[in-house]
N, C-alpha and C positions, 0 to 999 in steps of 0.2 A: 565532424564540426561541432555538433551539439555537446559532446563530452569535453572538447577543448574549451568551449564557452563556459561550461559548468565548472571546470577546473579553475579558469581565470576568475569566475565569480567567487568561488570559494577562497581564492587567494586574497580577494578584496574584502570578503565578509567571512572571517574565520569561524564565526558561530554557526554558519550554514552546515547542513548535513548532505553532502553530495551523493547522488546516485547516478549510475551510468545508464545510457540507452544502448541497446544492442538489437541486431537483426540476425536471423539464422543465416542470411546470405553474406554477412560480413566476412571479409577475408581474414584468415589467421585469427579466428575468434578467440580461441583459447589463449594464445600469446597476448592478444590485445587486452583481454579481460584481466590477465595477470598484471599487465602494465598499469591498467586503471586502478587496480588494488594496491600494487606495490609502489608505484611512482606518484600517482595522483591521490592515493590514500582515500579512495571512495569507500563509502559504507556498504554499498551493494549495487543492485541493478533494478531498474524498473522496466516491466514489460506490459504492453498494452495490446493484447490480442484483438480487441474490438476494432482498433484502427490499423494495427500492423498486419492483420489478416494472416495469422498462423496459429497453430495449436501449441499450447504449453508443452504438450507431449511430443513435440517435434524432435526426432532423434538427432537432428543437427545441433541441438542445444545441449545434449547430454554431457559432453565433455566440459562445457562451461558450467553446467549445474554441479558437476563434481568439484570444480574449483571453488564455487560458492560455498559448498558444504565443507570442503576441506579447510577453507580459510575462516569459517564461522561468520561469513558475510550474510547480508539480507537480500531478499528479493521482494519488491513491491509489485503487485500484479492487479490489473483491472480485469477481473474475470467474471464479474456479475453481469446480469442482463440489463442493467440500466445504463444509459437512458433508452437504449434499444438493444436488441440482441442480434447476433449473427451466428454462424455455424461454429465459431471459435470460442465462444464464451459460455458461461453457465456452470452450475455446480458439477454436473456430470463430467464436463471437460476438465474441470479443476481436479476432480478425484482421479481421473485417468493419469494425471501427472503426479499428484500428491502420493498416490499409492506406491509410486516408484521412488519418490524422494521424501518420505515422511519425516526425515531428520532435518530438512532444510528450514532455515529461519525465514518465515514468510509473513508479509503484511498484505492482507486482502483489502484493496482500496474500496471506498464507498460502502464498507460493511457488507460487501457481497450483494448489494441491491441488484435486483429485487428479491433475492433468495436469502433474506436475512436469517431466518430461523435455521436453515441448514448450516450456514457458516457459523452461527453462534454455537450450535451444538458441537461443532468440531473443536471449539475452544476447550471443552471439557476433557477431550482426549489428547490434545496436542499442546504442550506447553510452549512450543516454538512457533505457534500460530497467533497472529494478532490481526485486528481489524482497524481500519481508520474511518473517520467520520466525514470524509470529504463529501460536500454537497447534500448530506442527508438531513441535517437539521437547520437548513436555511429557511427563512420565512415562506409560508405557503403561497403568498401572492407572487413570488418570483417565477415559479413554474406551476401555476394552478392546475394545468392539465396533467401533471405528473405526480399528483399526490399519492402517497402510498401509506400503508400501515407500518410506520417506522417503529423500531424497537422502543418500548415504553421506558419511563424513568427507572422502574424497578429492575428491568432487565439490564439497563446500563449500569446501575449500581452493582449488580451481582457480578458484572464482568469489568469493573472499573480498572482492574490491573492488567487488562488484556486489550484495551481500546486506546488508540492514539488519535489525537486531533489531526485532521487533515483539511486542506483548503483548496488545493489545485492552483493557488495563487502563483503567478499573476494571470494565468489563463482561465479567468472566470468572467461570466457576463453580468456581474453585479459587484457592488462595493465589498471590499474585504470584510468589513464589520459584520456583514450578513452571514459570514461563515461561523460566527460565534453566537449570534443572537438567539437562535433556537435552543442551543445548549444552555446558555445563561438564563433564559426565560424559565427553565425548569426549576431553578432555585434549589438545586441539589446541594449536599454538604460540600464545604470548601475542599475537603480531602478528595472528593471526586474530581473536581476541576484541577486540583494540583496534580492528580495522577494522569489524567488524559492530556493536559496541556504541557506538563513538564516531567514528572517523575518516571513515567513509563518509558519515554524516549531516552531519558538520561540513563536508565537502567540497561535497556537492551543495546544501546549504542555505546555503553561504557563511557559516558561523558562525565567528566569531573565538574 
């Protein structure tokens, strides 16, 4: 159902960048993901182990992963330990998967929070790995109990070609403008904002 909704949304809003949702239990998963890519023209898949309760390294997903790699598609994954952790998330679980599929194009949501440093260091070794900023630079007063030592401006600048803006919109408990406030408040060079808001996504998704 959710993928059909996403497809219809994309038909109405052609500038959107659709990703599919999948589960290990899905029937005929490989055939279905091929349909999503070939007929729906989705850019990739999003997986949320924190709420879907499975490991990235679940062998039921291997054939689907092979399709993603073969097609040059992308996978966005919420694998960090924020806003809380369970047995399925965390850097170690990510690496158990990534060591098997180091060639997969991956976007780590929320910059891998709360394990920022570990995921940032991976960017130095893997050109096919990106991070997104979802919920990381929102104003401190929104979640005062969850303040963390977020990557500083100099770190963002050094990885500005490997970071994408993310928002989780519309499923967010605050106004959309708060998704950009913290980033804009840093008053970094215009080129930085052009990269994370536009250029990086246009490049990796091959958008004209």
